[in-house]
Backbone atoms as SQL, in Angstrom:
CREATE TABLE atoms (id INTEGER PRIMARY KEY, chain TEXT, resi INTEGER, resn TEXT, atom TEXT, x REAL, y REAL, z REAL);
INSERT INTO atoms VALUES
  (1, 'A', 1, 'UNK', 'N', 16.288, 126.528, 145.797),
  (2, 'A', 1, 'UNK', 'CA', 15.986, 125.782, 144.640),
  (3, 'A', 1, 'UNK', 'C', 14.046, 125.247, 144.868),
  (4, 'A', 2, 'UNK', 'N', 13.444, 125.256, 143.571),
  (5, 'A', 2, 'UNK', 'CA', 12.014, 125.335, 143.544),
  (6, 'A', 2, 'UNK', 'C', 12.761, 123.445, 143.060),
  (7, 'A', 3, 'UNK', 'N', 11.251, 122.599, 143.934),
  (8, 'A', 3, 'UNK', 'CA', 10.914, 121.258, 142.511),
  (9, 'A', 3, 'UNK', 'C', 10.237, 121.213, 141.351),
  (10, 'A', 4, 'UNK', 'N', 10.862, 120.860, 140.628),
  (11, 'A', 4, 'UNK', 'CA', 9.570, 120.996, 139.668),
  (12, 'A', 4, 'UNK', 'C', 8.380, 120.063, 139.491),
  (13, 'A', 5, 'UNK', 'N', 7.858, 119.874, 138.623),
  (14, 'A', 5, 'UNK', 'CA', 6.397, 119.193, 139.151),
  (15, 'A', 5, 'UNK', 'C', 6.444, 117.988, 138.822),
  (16, 'A', 6, 'UNK', 'N', 6.519, 117.089, 138.944),
  (17, 'A', 6, 'UNK', 'CA', 6.952, 115.495, 138.460),
  (18, 'A', 6, 'UNK', 'C', 6.668, 114.953, 137.112),
  (19, 'A', 7, 'UNK', 'N', 5.665, 115.768, 136.321),
  (20, 'A', 7, 'UNK', 'CA', 5.822, 115.720, 135.294),
  (21, 'A', 7, 'UNK', 'C', 6.689, 116.269, 134.271),
  (22, 'A', 8, 'UNK', 'N', 7.708, 116.769, 134.245),
  (23, 'A', 8, 'UNK', 'CA', 8.726, 117.782, 133.793),
  (24, 'A', 8, 'UNK', 'C', 10.037, 117.543, 134.463),
  (25, 'A', 9, 'UNK', 'N', 10.118, 116.317, 135.388),
  (26, 'A', 9, 'UNK', 'CA', 11.434, 116.032, 135.628),
  (27, 'A', 9, 'UNK', 'C', 12.549, 115.253, 134.723),
  (28, 'A', 10, 'UNK', 'N', 12.431, 115.484, 133.465),
  (29, 'A', 10, 'UNK', 'CA', 13.452, 115.050, 132.086),
  (30, 'A', 10, 'UNK', 'C', 14.277, 117.265, 132.164),
  (31, 'A', 11, 'UNK', 'N', 13.249, 117.649, 132.485),
  (32, 'A', 11, 'UNK', 'CA', 13.651, 119.285, 132.411),
  (33, 'A', 11, 'UNK', 'C', 13.649, 119.378, 130.848),
  (34, 'A', 12, 'UNK', 'N', 12.423, 119.520, 130.252),
  (35, 'A', 12, 'UNK', 'CA', 12.243, 119.763, 128.655),
  (36, 'A', 12, 'UNK', 'C', 12.315, 121.296, 129.110),
  (37, 'A', 13, 'UNK', 'N', 12.900, 121.837, 127.638),
  (38, 'A', 13, 'UNK', 'CA', 12.668, 123.437, 127.183),
  (39, 'A', 13, 'UNK', 'C', 11.136, 123.837, 127.089),
  (40, 'A', 14, 'UNK', 'N', 10.845, 123.042, 126.680),
  (41, 'A', 14, 'UNK', 'CA', 9.465, 123.716, 126.091),
  (42, 'A', 14, 'UNK', 'C', 8.186, 122.144, 125.993),
  (43, 'A', 15, 'UNK', 'N', 6.680, 123.195, 126.236),
  (44, 'A', 15, 'UNK', 'CA', 6.149, 121.831, 126.225),
  (45, 'A', 15, 'UNK', 'C', 4.736, 121.961, 125.717),
  (46, 'A', 16, 'UNK', 'N', 4.258, 121.208, 124.898),
  (47, 'A', 16, 'UNK', 'CA', 3.283, 121.192, 123.802),
  (48, 'A', 16, 'UNK', 'C', 1.756, 120.943, 125.071),
  (49, 'A', 17, 'UNK', 'N', 0.882, 121.809, 124.294),
  (50, 'A', 17, 'UNK', 'CA', -0.872, 121.640, 125.628),
  (51, 'A', 17, 'UNK', 'C', -1.430, 121.319, 124.680),
  (52, 'A', 18, 'UNK', 'N', -1.398, 120.112, 124.563),
  (53, 'A', 18, 'UNK', 'CA', -3.221, 120.236, 123.409),
  (54, 'A', 18, 'UNK', 'C', -4.338, 119.937, 124.044),
  (55, 'A', 19, 'UNK', 'N', -5.230, 121.350, 123.934),
  (56, 'A', 19, 'UNK', 'CA', -6.287, 121.485, 124.583),
  (57, 'A', 19, 'UNK', 'C', -6.193, 120.861, 125.828),
  (58, 'A', 20, 'UNK', 'N', -5.476, 121.618, 126.629),
  (59, 'A', 20, 'UNK', 'CA', -5.482, 121.301, 128.341),
  (60, 'A', 20, 'UNK', 'C', -6.912, 121.755, 128.976),
  (61, 'A', 21, 'UNK', 'N', -7.308, 122.087, 129.210),
  (62, 'A', 21, 'UNK', 'CA', -8.938, 122.280, 129.308),
  (63, 'A', 21, 'UNK', 'C', -10.317, 122.113, 128.835),
  (64, 'A', 22, 'UNK', 'N', -9.691, 121.237, 127.769),
  (65, 'A', 22, 'UNK', 'CA', -10.648, 120.612, 127.190),
  (66, 'A', 22, 'UNK', 'C', -11.974, 120.289, 127.790),
  (67, 'A', 23, 'UNK', 'N', -12.137, 119.258, 128.561),
  (68, 'A', 23, 'UNK', 'CA', -12.711, 118.772, 129.442),
  (69, 'A', 23, 'UNK', 'C', -12.886, 118.712, 130.523),
  (70, 'A', 24, 'UNK', 'N', -12.167, 119.735, 130.837),
  (71, 'A', 24, 'UNK', 'CA', -12.477, 120.333, 132.579),
  (72, 'A', 24, 'UNK', 'C', -13.418, 121.603, 133.084),
  (73, 'A', 25, 'UNK', 'N', -13.634, 121.464, 134.016),
  (74, 'A', 25, 'UNK', 'CA', -14.460, 122.362, 134.612),
  (75, 'A', 25, 'UNK', 'C', -13.957, 123.551, 134.709),
  (76, 'A', 26, 'UNK', 'N', -13.994, 124.903, 135.000),
  (77, 'A', 26, 'UNK', 'CA', -13.628, 126.038, 134.940),
  (78, 'A', 26, 'UNK', 'C', -13.251, 126.273, 136.241),
  (79, 'A', 27, 'UNK', 'N', -12.955, 125.475, 137.168),
  (80, 'A', 27, 'UNK', 'CA', -12.574, 125.565, 138.578),
  (81, 'A', 27, 'UNK', 'C', -11.040, 125.061, 138.394),
  (82, 'A', 28, 'UNK', 'N', -11.033, 123.566, 137.713),
  (83, 'A', 28, 'UNK', 'CA', -10.410, 122.986, 136.939),
  (84, 'A', 28, 'UNK', 'C', -9.331, 123.174, 136.338),
  (85, 'A', 29, 'UNK', 'N', -9.990, 124.050, 134.990),
  (86, 'A', 29, 'UNK', 'CA', -9.073, 124.990, 133.884),
  (87, 'A', 29, 'UNK', 'C', -8.486, 125.814, 134.416),
  (88, 'A', 30, 'UNK', 'N', -9.009, 126.812, 134.987),
  (89, 'A', 30, 'UNK', 'CA', -8.101, 127.704, 135.956),
  (90, 'A', 30, 'UNK', 'C', -6.894, 126.913, 136.689),
  (91, 'A', 31, 'UNK', 'N', -7.037, 125.976, 137.412),
  (92, 'A', 31, 'UNK', 'CA', -6.112, 125.107, 137.808),
  (93, 'A', 31, 'UNK', 'C', -4.695, 125.203, 136.809),
  (94, 'A', 32, 'UNK', 'N', -4.971, 124.211, 135.738),
  (95, 'A', 32, 'UNK', 'CA', -4.136, 124.212, 134.895),
  (96, 'A', 32, 'UNK', 'C', -3.572, 124.991, 134.319),
  (97, 'A', 33, 'UNK', 'N', -4.230, 125.662, 133.815),
  (98, 'A', 33, 'UNK', 'CA', -3.651, 126.943, 133.540),
  (99, 'A', 33, 'UNK', 'C', -2.529, 127.786, 134.146),
  (100, 'A', 34, 'UNK', 'N', -2.734, 127.782, 135.663),
  (101, 'A', 34, 'UNK', 'CA', -2.359, 128.452, 136.522),
  (102, 'A', 34, 'UNK', 'C', -0.923, 127.604, 136.596),
  (103, 'A', 35, 'UNK', 'N', -0.901, 126.495, 136.652),
  (104, 'A', 35, 'UNK', 'CA', 0.480, 125.067, 136.526),
  (105, 'A', 35, 'UNK', 'C', 0.939, 125.546, 135.247),
  (106, 'A', 36, 'UNK', 'N', 0.516, 125.869, 134.104),
  (107, 'A', 36, 'UNK', 'CA', 1.227, 126.315, 132.753),
  (108, 'A', 36, 'UNK', 'C', 1.843, 127.617, 133.190),
  (109, 'A', 37, 'UNK', 'N', 1.082, 128.632, 133.719),
  (110, 'A', 37, 'UNK', 'CA', 1.918, 129.895, 134.040),
  (111, 'A', 37, 'UNK', 'C', 3.241, 129.288, 135.096),
  (112, 'A', 38, 'UNK', 'N', 3.084, 128.788, 135.966),
  (113, 'A', 38, 'UNK', 'CA', 3.703, 128.986, 136.663),
  (114, 'A', 38, 'UNK', 'C', 5.101, 127.927, 135.947),
  (115, 'A', 39, 'UNK', 'N', 5.254, 127.089, 134.963),
  (116, 'A', 39, 'UNK', 'CA', 6.119, 126.656, 134.597),
  (117, 'A', 39, 'UNK', 'C', 6.456, 127.720, 133.323),
  (118, 'A', 40, 'UNK', 'N', 6.550, 128.543, 132.893),
  (119, 'A', 40, 'UNK', 'CA', 6.483, 129.293, 132.310),
  (120, 'A', 40, 'UNK', 'C', 7.089, 130.843, 132.996),
  (121, 'A', 41, 'UNK', 'N', 6.636, 130.709, 133.816),
  (122, 'A', 41, 'UNK', 'CA', 7.443, 131.927, 134.384),
  (123, 'A', 41, 'UNK', 'C', 7.965, 131.068, 135.505),
  (124, 'A', 42, 'UNK', 'N', 7.964, 130.406, 136.424),
  (125, 'A', 42, 'UNK', 'CA', 9.103, 130.345, 137.245),
  (126, 'A', 42, 'UNK', 'C', 10.225, 129.436, 137.062),
  (127, 'A', 43, 'UNK', 'N', 9.669, 128.462, 136.324),
  (128, 'A', 43, 'UNK', 'CA', 11.152, 127.416, 135.517),
  (129, 'A', 43, 'UNK', 'C', 11.270, 127.547, 134.195),
  (130, 'A', 44, 'UNK', 'N', 10.979, 129.262, 133.004),
  (131, 'A', 44, 'UNK', 'CA', 11.086, 129.433, 132.117),
  (132, 'A', 44, 'UNK', 'C', 11.138, 128.242, 131.290),
  (133, 'A', 45, 'UNK', 'N', 9.715, 127.817, 130.987),
  (134, 'A', 45, 'UNK', 'CA', 9.526, 126.550, 130.270),
  (135, 'A', 45, 'UNK', 'C', 8.634, 127.418, 129.035),
  (136, 'A', 46, 'UNK', 'N', 9.138, 127.005, 127.608),
  (137, 'A', 46, 'UNK', 'CA', 8.062, 127.537, 126.509),
  (138, 'A', 46, 'UNK', 'C', 6.804, 126.606, 126.623),
  (139, 'A', 47, 'UNK', 'N', 5.583, 126.787, 126.512),
  (140, 'A', 47, 'UNK', 'CA', 4.557, 126.253, 126.575),
  (141, 'A', 47, 'UNK', 'C', 3.984, 126.870, 125.232),
  (142, 'A', 48, 'UNK', 'N', 3.636, 126.276, 124.534),
  (143, 'A', 48, 'UNK', 'CA', 2.940, 125.823, 122.955),
  (144, 'A', 48, 'UNK', 'C', 1.311, 125.267, 123.060),
  (145, 'A', 49, 'UNK', 'N', 0.439, 126.243, 123.242),
  (146, 'A', 49, 'UNK', 'CA', -1.258, 125.362, 123.982),
  (147, 'A', 49, 'UNK', 'C', -1.583, 125.977, 122.236),
  (148, 'A', 50, 'UNK', 'N', -2.482, 124.411, 122.184),
  (149, 'A', 50, 'UNK', 'CA', -3.476, 124.220, 121.205),
  (150, 'A', 50, 'UNK', 'C', -4.854, 124.269, 121.826),
  (151, 'A', 51, 'UNK', 'N', -5.969, 125.106, 121.826),
  (152, 'A', 51, 'UNK', 'CA', -6.900, 125.848, 122.699),
  (153, 'A', 51, 'UNK', 'C', -7.592, 126.445, 121.772),
  (154, 'A', 52, 'UNK', 'N', -9.463, 126.262, 122.147),
  (155, 'A', 52, 'UNK', 'CA', -10.544, 127.077, 121.005),
  (156, 'A', 52, 'UNK', 'C', -11.000, 128.011, 122.484),
  (157, 'A', 53, 'UNK', 'N', -10.471, 127.697, 123.496),
  (158, 'A', 53, 'UNK', 'CA', -11.512, 128.388, 124.917),
  (159, 'A', 53, 'UNK', 'C', -10.352, 129.693, 124.697),
  (160, 'A', 54, 'UNK', 'N', -11.507, 130.277, 124.788),
  (161, 'A', 54, 'UNK', 'CA', -10.902, 132.155, 124.876),
  (162, 'A', 54, 'UNK', 'C', -9.843, 132.407, 125.979),
  (163, 'A', 55, 'UNK', 'N', -10.704, 131.872, 127.218),
  (164, 'A', 55, 'UNK', 'CA', -9.847, 132.024, 128.231),
  (165, 'A', 55, 'UNK', 'C', -8.580, 131.243, 128.347),
  (166, 'A', 56, 'UNK', 'N', -8.518, 130.434, 128.114),
  (167, 'A', 56, 'UNK', 'CA', -7.147, 129.466, 127.637),
  (168, 'A', 56, 'UNK', 'C', -6.054, 130.639, 127.428),
  (169, 'A', 57, 'UNK', 'N', -6.624, 130.950, 126.184),
  (170, 'A', 57, 'UNK', 'CA', -5.699, 131.743, 125.110),
  (171, 'A', 57, 'UNK', 'C', -6.019, 133.080, 125.903),
  (172, 'A', 58, 'UNK', 'N', -6.181, 133.251, 126.964),
  (173, 'A', 58, 'UNK', 'CA', -6.237, 134.486, 127.570),
  (174, 'A', 58, 'UNK', 'C', -4.359, 134.441, 128.637),
  (175, 'A', 59, 'UNK', 'N', -4.125, 133.658, 128.771),
  (176, 'A', 59, 'UNK', 'CA', -3.112, 133.376, 129.239),
  (177, 'A', 59, 'UNK', 'C', -1.385, 133.677, 128.362),
  (178, 'A', 60, 'UNK', 'N', -2.042, 133.665, 127.021),
  (179, 'A', 60, 'UNK', 'CA', -0.551, 132.993, 126.059),
  (180, 'A', 60, 'UNK', 'C', -0.108, 134.528, 126.709),
  (181, 'A', 61, 'UNK', 'N', 0.814, 134.963, 126.104),
  (182, 'A', 61, 'UNK', 'CA', 2.158, 136.232, 125.686),
  (183, 'A', 61, 'UNK', 'C', 1.788, 136.244, 124.391),
  (184, 'A', 62, 'UNK', 'N', 2.026, 135.246, 123.655),
  (185, 'A', 62, 'UNK', 'CA', 1.470, 135.643, 121.777),
  (186, 'A', 62, 'UNK', 'C', 0.399, 134.524, 121.517),
  (187, 'A', 63, 'UNK', 'N', -0.431, 134.718, 120.494),
  (188, 'A', 63, 'UNK', 'CA', -1.167, 134.290, 120.254),
  (189, 'A', 63, 'UNK', 'C', -1.468, 134.053, 118.483),
  (190, 'A', 64, 'UNK', 'N', -0.875, 132.635, 117.696),
  (191, 'A', 64, 'UNK', 'CA', -1.295, 132.595, 116.523),
  (192, 'A', 64, 'UNK', 'C', -3.291, 131.963, 116.316),
  (193, 'A', 65, 'UNK', 'N', -3.488, 132.145, 114.853),
  (194, 'A', 65, 'UNK', 'CA', -4.522, 131.874, 114.556),
  (195, 'A', 65, 'UNK', 'C', -4.497, 131.169, 113.775),
  (196, 'A', 66, 'UNK', 'N', -5.701, 129.791, 113.328),
  (197, 'A', 66, 'UNK', 'CA', -5.250, 128.870, 112.173),
  (198, 'A', 66, 'UNK', 'C', -6.943, 129.189, 111.380),
  (199, 'A', 67, 'UNK', 'N', -6.809, 129.349, 110.700),
  (200, 'A', 67, 'UNK', 'CA', -8.079, 129.266, 109.707),
  (201, 'A', 67, 'UNK', 'C', -8.274, 128.475, 108.245),
  (202, 'A', 68, 'UNK', 'N', -9.481, 127.911, 107.746),
  (203, 'A', 68, 'UNK', 'CA', -8.862, 126.816, 107.177),
  (204, 'A', 68, 'UNK', 'C', -7.762, 126.037, 107.440),
  (205, 'A', 69, 'UNK', 'N', -7.440, 125.677, 108.178),
  (206, 'A', 69, 'UNK', 'CA', -5.758, 124.910, 108.114),
  (207, 'A', 69, 'UNK', 'C', -4.700, 126.137, 107.708),
  (208, 'A', 70, 'UNK', 'N', -4.939, 127.281, 107.453),
  (209, 'A', 70, 'UNK', 'CA', -3.478, 127.617, 107.340),
  (210, 'A', 70, 'UNK', 'C', -3.168, 128.852, 108.714),
  (211, 'A', 71, 'UNK', 'N', -2.535, 129.252, 108.515),
  (212, 'A', 71, 'UNK', 'CA', -2.028, 129.878, 109.970),
  (213, 'A', 71, 'UNK', 'C', -1.792, 131.359, 109.794),
  (214, 'A', 72, 'UNK', 'N', -2.488, 132.255, 110.082),
  (215, 'A', 72, 'UNK', 'CA', -2.592, 133.631, 109.766),
  (216, 'A', 72, 'UNK', 'C', -1.562, 134.161, 110.204),
  (217, 'A', 73, 'UNK', 'N', -1.373, 135.144, 109.375),
  (218, 'A', 73, 'UNK', 'CA', -0.235, 136.491, 110.063),
  (219, 'A', 73, 'UNK', 'C', -0.926, 137.223, 111.131),
  (220, 'A', 74, 'UNK', 'N', 0.554, 137.212, 112.169),
  (221, 'A', 74, 'UNK', 'CA', 0.013, 137.967, 112.869),
  (222, 'A', 74, 'UNK', 'C', -0.786, 139.457, 113.161),
  (223, 'A', 75, 'UNK', 'N', -1.354, 139.503, 114.264),
  (224, 'A', 75, 'UNK', 'CA', -1.934, 141.021, 114.068),
  (225, 'A', 75, 'UNK', 'C', -3.170, 141.310, 113.748);
């Protein structure tokens, strides 16, 4: 059995990541994104991430965009 990262000890089914790479250098940002990816794939967590970073967004399975405060339809 795998141990979950210490920040997820209560075993939530989903996590909200608000600009998780915002103030990080590219190496650290990639490390954070890999942790989120591992939580999603290895521990089956739903990750809802808010980002302005195209590299971070590339890790998402599904993306949605806001424009002028409105959620745009998919596609």
